[in-house]
N, C-alpha and C positions, 0 to 999 in steps of 0.2 A: 133192534126196537130200542127207541130214546128213552134213557132214565132222567130221573128228576133232576140228578147232575149233571148230565149234557144239556137241559132245558136251561138249569139257570146259568150255565157256562154260556150259552148263547145269548142270553136275554140280558146278562150282565153289559158287555161293550154296547150293546145295541140302544139299552135304556140309556146308558151315560151319554153317547152320541146325541140323543134326543133333547137334551137337558136346553131350555131356553127359557123367558118368561112367560110363557102362555101357562094359562093354569091346568089344561089337559097335560102337557109334556111336565110340569110339575108332580103330576100324581105318577107318571111314568118314571119319572127322576126317582122318586120314594120307590115305585117297583123296582127299579134298578139296583137299588141298594139294598134292598130286603133282597132281592136275587144274588146281590154278591154276599149278603151274610150267610145263606143259604150253602152258597159255592164255597164259602172259606171254612165252615164247618164241616161240611161234606168230606172235602180233601184234606181236612186239619190244615189249613196255607193261614195261619194265625196274624203275619203282618197285614194281611190283605183283610183279616177281620175288622182289624180298629180304624181305620178310617171310614168305612161304611157305617160301622158303628157311632163314628164321628158325626158323620153327615147326614144320618136319616134323621135326627130329631131337627138338624136345622132345615133341612129338605119339609119337613112338618111344620116348622113354625114360618117359613116361607109362605108354604101353601097355604096356612090360615091367614095369614097377613093379605096373601092376595085374595081370599075370599072374602075377607070382612072388609078389606078397601081401607085397612089401617095400615099408615106407614109410620116406622118411627122417626125417620129422617124429616119426615116434612112437619110432624108436630113439634122436632126441635126448631126448625127453621122460622117457625111461626112464634116460637117462644125467642128466639133472637131478635127477632125483627120486632117485636111489641117493645121488647126491653130497650133495643137501641132508639125506637120513637119517643120513648117518656123522656129519655134525658139527656 
């Protein structure tokens, strides 16, 4: 019988392999980090816990930007081009 720890252990590398720029895969990326956190806590493997805890909010912000269509890079480009053309 498969335990939760085993399921998280199998899900973690699969979810990390599926990371791309598509929204559905961003969600799977977040689920992969959650699975990594669960696995790290369950087996007390703390060196693996910190990267997943750092990448989880980053993935959430990137998912939010994908959902809202806002990109900070595009807005900074618009500011630079408008200031360059004025002077």
